[in-house]
C-alpha positions in Angstrom: 9.0 -16.5 28.0 8.0 -13.2 26.5 5.9 -13.2 23.4 8.5 -11.2 21.4 11.0 -13.9 22.1 8.7 -16.7 21.0 8.3 -15.0 17.6 12.0 -15.7 16.8 12.4 -19.3 17.9 13.8 -21.2 14.9 11.1 -23.2 13.2 13.5 -25.7 11.7 14.1 -27.2 15.2 10.6 -28.6 15.5 9.6 -29.6 12.0 10.7 -32.7 10.1 13.4 -32.2 7.4 12.1 -31.2 4.0 8.8 -29.8 5.3 7.9 -26.1 4.8 7.6 -23.8 7.8 4.2 -22.9 9.1 2.9 -19.7 7.6 -0.2 -18.9 9.7 0.9 -18.4 13.3 -0.9 -17.0 16.3 1.0 -13.7 16.1 0.4 -13.3 12.4 -3.3 -13.7 13.0 -3.2 -11.1 15.7 -1.3 -8.8 13.3 -4.0 -9.3 10.8 -6.5 -7.8 13.3 -4.4 -4.7 13.6 -4.0 -4.5 9.9 -7.7 -4.7 9.2 -8.5 -2.2 11.9 -6.0 0.4 10.6 -7.0 0.0 7.0 -10.7 0.2 7.9 -10.1 3.4 9.9 -8.1 5.1 7.1 -10.4 4.2 4.2 -13.7 4.9 5.9 -12.8 8.6 5.9 -10.8 8.9 2.8 -13.7 10.0 0.6 -16.0 11.1 3.5 -13.9 13.9 4.9 -13.7 15.9 1.6 -17.5 15.6 1.2 -17.9 16.6 4.8 -16.0 19.8 4.1 -17.9 20.5 0.9 -21.3 19.8 2.5 -20.5 22.4 5.1 -19.7 25.0 2.4 -16.0 24.8 2.9 -13.5 25.8 0.2 -11.0 23.5 -1.4 -12.1 20.1 -0.1 -9.2 18.6 -2.0 -6.9 20.3 0.5 -7.8 17.8 3.2 -6.8 14.8 1.1 -3.6 16.7 0.1 -2.8 17.3 3.8 -3.5 13.6 4.6 -1.1 12.3 1.9 1.6 14.9 2.6 1.7 13.9 6.3 1.7 10.2 5.2 4.7 10.7 2.9 6.6 12.7 5.5 5.8 10.3 8.2 7.0 7.3 6.1 10.4 9.0 5.9 11.0 9.2 9.6 9.3 6.0 10.8 12.4 3.7 10.3 14.4 5.8 12.8 11.5 5.7 15.3 11.3 1.9 14.9 15.0 1.5 15.5 14.7 3.6 18.7 11.4 2.5 20.2 10.6 -0.8 18.5 7.6 -2.0 16.4 5.1 -2.2 19.1 5.3 1.4 20.4 5.5 2.9 17.0 2.5 0.9 15.7 0.5 1.7 18.9 1.2 5.4 18.5 0.2 5.3 14.8 -3.1 3.6 15.6 -3.9 6.1 18.4 -3.1 9.1 16.0 -5.2 7.5 13.3 -8.2 6.8 15.5 -8.6 9.3 18.3 -8.5 12.5 16.0 -11.4 11.1 14.0 -13.7 12.0 16.9 -12.5 15.7 16.7 -14.0 16.0 13.3 -17.5 16.2 15.0 -16.4 19.4 16.7 -15.8 21.7 13.7 -16.2 21.8 10.0 -13.8 24.7 9.6 -11.2 23.9 7.0 -8.2 24.6 9.2 -9.5 22.3 11.9 -10.2 19.5 9.4 -6.8 19.9 7.8 -5.1 19.7 11.2 -7.0 16.4 11.9 -5.9 15.0 8.5 -2.3 15.9 9.1 -2.3 14.0 12.4 -4.2 11.0 10.9 -1.8 11.0 7.9 1.2 10.7 10.3 -0.6 8.0 12.2 -1.3 6.0 9.0 2.4 6.3 8.0 3.5 4.9 11.3 1.1 2.0 11.0 2.0 1.0 7.4 5.7 1.2 7.8 6.2 -0.2 11.3 3.4 -2.7 10.8 4.7 -3.8 7.4 8.2 -4.3 8.8 6.8 -6.2 11.8 4.7 -8.4 9.5 7.8 -9.3 7.5 9.5 -10.6 10.7 6.5 -12.9 11.3 6.7 -14.6 7.9 9.2 -17.4 7.4 11.9 -16.4 4.8 11.1 -19.6 2.8 7.5 -18.5 2.3 8.0 -14.7 2.3 6.3 -14.1 -1.1 3.3 -16.2 -0.2 3.0 -14.5 3.2 3.3 -11.0 1.7 0.6 -11.9 -0.8 -1.7 -13.1 2.0 -1.1 -9.9 4.0 -1.9 -7.9 0.8 -5.3 -9.6 0.5 -6.0 -9.1 4.2 -5.2 -5.4 4.0 -6.9 -5.0 0.6 -10.3 -6.4 1.5 -11.1 -3.8 4.2 -9.8 -1.0 1.9 -12.2 -2.1 -0.9 -15.1 -2.4 1.5 -14.5 0.7 3.7 -14.4 3.2 0.9 -18.0 2.7 -0.3 -19.2 1.9 3.2 -18.1 5.2 4.6 -20.0 7.1 1.8 -23.1 5.0 2.4 -23.1 5.5 6.1 -22.6 9.3 5.7 -25.4 9.5 3.2 -27.9 7.5 5.2 -27.0 8.2 8.9 -24.9 11.4 8.8 -21.2 12.0 9.3 -20.8 11.5 13.1 -21.4 7.7 13.0 -18.6 7.4 10.3 -16.2 9.3 12.5 -17.0 7.1 15.5 -16.6 4.0 13.4 -13.2 5.1 12.2 -12.1 5.7 15.7 -13.4 2.4 17.0 -11.7 0.4 14.2 -8.3 1.9 15.1 -8.8 1.5 18.8 -9.8 -2.2 18.5 -6.6 -2.7 16.5 -4.7 -0.8 19.3 -6.0 -3.4 21.8 -4.1 -6.2 20.0 -0.7 -4.5 20.1 0.5 -5.9 23.5 0.5 -9.4 21.9 2.8 -8.4 19.1 6.6 -8.4 19.0 8.3 -5.2 20.1 11.3 -5.0 17.8 13.5 -7.0 15.5 15.5 -10.1 16.6 18.7 -8.3 15.5 18.0 -5.1 17.3 21.3 -4.0 18.9 23.4 -6.1 16.6 23.0 -4.1 13.4 22.7 -0.4 12.7 19.3 0.7 11.4 19.3 2.3 7.9 17.6 5.6 7.4 15.3 6.3 4.4 17.8 8.6 2.7 20.6 6.1 3.2 18.3 3.4 1.8 17.7 5.5 -1.3 21.5 5.5 -1.9 21.6 1.7 -1.8 21.2 0.3 -5.3 19.8 -3.0 -4.1 16.8 -1.1 -2.6 16.6 1.9 -4.9 16.3 -0.1 -8.1 13.2 -2.2 -7.1 11.6 0.8 -5.5 12.0 2.8 -8.7 10.5 -0.1 -10.7 7.5 -0.2 -8.4 7.1 3.5 -8.5 6.8 3.4 -12.3 4.0 0.8 -12.1 2.2 2.7 -9.4 2.4 5.8 -11.6 0.3 3.9 -14.1 -2.0 2.7 -11.3 -2.7 6.3 -10.3 -3.7 7.0 -13.9 -5.9 3.9 -14.2 -8.0 4.5 -11.1 -8.2 8.3 -11.6 -8.9 8.7 -15.3 -10.6 5.5 -16.5 -14.0 6.9 -15.4 -13.3 10.0 -17.4 -11.9 8.4 -20.5 -14.7 5.9 -21.4 -17.6 7.1 -23.4 -20.5 8.7 -21.4 -23.1 6.4 -20.0 -20.6 3.6 -19.4 -20.5 3.6 -15.6 -21.2 -0.1 -15.6 -18.1 -0.8 -17.7 -16.0 1.4 -15.5 -17.2 -0.4 -12.4 -16.5 -3.8 -13.9 -13.1 -2.8 -15.1 -12.1 -1.4 -11.7 -13.3 -4.6 -10.1 -11.5 -6.8 -12.7 -8.3 -4.8 -12.2 -8.4 -5.3 -8.4 -9.3 -9.0 -8.7 -6.5 -9.7 -11.2 -4.0 -7.8 -9.1 -4.9 -9.8 -6.0 -4.7 -13.2 -7.9 -1.4 -12.2 -9.6 0.1 -11.1 -6.3 -0.8 -14.5 -4.7 0.6 -16.4 -7.7 3.8 -14.2 -7.8 4.4 -14.9 -4.1 4.2 -18.7 -4.5 6.2 -18.7 -7.7 8.8 -16.4 -6.3 9.4 -18.4 -3.1 10.3 -21.4 -5.4 12.1 -19.7 -8.3 13.2 -16.2 -7.1 11.5 -12.8 -7.4 13.7 -10.8 -9.7 12.8 -13.0 -12.7 9.2 -11.8 -12.2 9.9 -8.1 -12.6 10.2 -8.0 -16.4 6.9 -9.9 -17.0 5.2 -7.7 -14.5 6.4 -4.5 -16.2 5.5 -5.8 -19.7 2.0 -6.8 -18.6 1.4 -3.5 -16.8 2.6 -1.5 -19.9 0.5 -3.7 -22.3 -2.6 -3.2 -20.2 -2.1 0.6 -20.1 -1.5 0.8 -23.8 -4.8 -1.2 -24.5 -6.7 1.6 -22.8 -6.2 3.7 -26.0 -9.3 1.8 -27.2 -11.6 3.3 -24.7 -14.5 3.1 -27.1 -14.4 -0.7 -26.9 -15.9 -2.4 -23.9 -13.9 -5.6 -24.5 -10.6 -3.7 -24.8 -11.2 -1.8 -21.6 -12.0 -5.1 -19.7 -9.0 -6.9 -21.1 -6.8 -3.9 -20.4 -8.0 -4.0 -16.7 -7.1 -7.7 -16.3 -3.8 -7.4 -18.1 -2.8 -4.3 -16.2 -4.0 -5.7 -12.9 -1.9 -8.8 -13.4 1.2 -6.9 -14.1 0.6 -4.5 -11.2 0.0 -7.5 -8.8 3.2 -9.2 -9.9 5.2 -6.0 -9.4 3.8 -5.4 -6.0 4.8 -8.7 -4.6 8.1 -9.1 -6.4 9.5 -5.7 -5.5 8.5 -5.9 -1.9 9.8 -9.4 -1.4 13.1 -8.5 -3.2 13.7 -5.5 -1.0 13.1 -7.5 2.2 15.4 -10.2 1.0 18.3 -7.8 0.6 18.5 -6.3 4.0 18.8 -7.6 7.6 15.7 -7.5 9.9 17.1 -4.3 11.5 16.5 -2.6 8.1 13.0 -4.0 7.4 11.5 -0.6 8.4 13.6 1.1 5.8 12.6 -1.4 3.1 8.9 -1.0 4.1 9.2 2.8 4.1 10.8 3.0 0.6 8.2 0.6 -0.9 5.3 2.6 0.6 6.9 5.9 -0.5 7.1 4.5 -4.1 3.5 3.5 -3.8 2.2 6.9 -2.6 4.5 9.0 -4.7 3.8 7.0 -7.8 0.0 7.3 -7.4 0.1 11.0 -6.9 2.6 11.8 -9.6 0.8 9.6 -12.1 -2.5 11.3 -11.5 -1.2 14.9 -11.6 1.2 14.4 -14.6 -1.4 12.5 -16.7 -4.0 15.2 -16.1 -1.7 17.8 -17.4 -0.6 15.6 -20.4 -4.1 14.6 -21.5 -5.1 18.2 -21.9 -2.8 18.5 -24.9 -2.8 14.9 -26.3 -6.2 13.5 -25.4 -6.7 10.3 -23.4 -5.7 7.6 -26.0 -2.2 9.1 -26.6 -1.7 9.8 -23.0 -2.4 6.2 -22.1 0.2 5.0 -24.6 2.7 7.5 -23.3 2.1 6.2 -19.8 2.8 2.7 -21.0 6.1 3.9 -22.3 6.9 5.3 -18.8 6.4 1.9 -17.4 8.7 0.4 -20.0 11.5 2.7 -18.6 11.7 0.2 -15.8 13.1 -2.6 -18.1 16.7 -1.3 -18.2 16.6 -0.7 -14.4 15.6 -4.4 -14.0 18.4 -5.6 -16.3 21.0 -3.5 -14.5 19.7 -4.9 -11.2 20.0 -8.5 -12.4 23.5 -7.9 -13.7 24.6 -6.4 -10.4 22.9 -9.1 -8.4 
């Protein structure tokens, strides 16, 4: 029997009544390998490529990151249609190839046009991997344990992201840029080797019509949680970008501790939200998540206080982690498997757009208001999500 068929055998037929379905399966473990490989490949070069361009005397190193994220956003918008036509496996394999192989081309030229071209291709590849891979992962998790499973996959994807960013910079500083480019290519190609053992498409393929991204945006049951998440990611973009600039000079240790505390709190909260949501529902978590995220952001107005900054990091990280899990699990629960790609794309678009918009808008705002007031205004932006949640709960 093909592997893709095995993935969809009903788990209730072989387990005693009243027991929970198995979460960690062979296919989910294989999927974790491809997840780690793609995240490692992407984050190894995220900070290295701009420094590579700058070290060669190139102009506008920020253009390479802009090209990368532009291609990622555009790619996320078309991936659901590609998944519906070609299946998870082919789209994921294409994304991993586009993410890894072009990394080697960076050794050939430091010209800004060539580097931007590589970043555009890699951004498209990353979009294919996160959307198709995310939707595939959702099919491998039992519905009864969806929240817990999504929390676990968030940890698996988050650890290489945290490690690869500093590792890429360390490797380039001590061993030059070519080894980093090779490492990024190898990570993606190792992930590519696991794809034949993953399912090719949804169990309902052919029985339901796939939903495009723009059609998904017009569906209130998907649009509302995506908007709520976008508001929290707007604050996340502010937190990671401007906290180092807002604290008093000479407080690098405080910033490092706060960024770590935020990440740790987010991971723990995402895990808790997953387990709680599986038992009691996810929509009830959205208001606490928004309130915690807003409170943490507002506390950053006291940037002169080390204690306030650290407490703000924990509180904001908790709210952000809850919102991450609750919004994604809610969106998957409201569509058939044939539309998992759309739910994944909308959630990732909310993530990427929120991070970018938050950083850009806050930078322009802080020039006129100063950091403390700008942090408070950002907290109010997060609060805008409360009436959206209330409307969603009334409609649901």
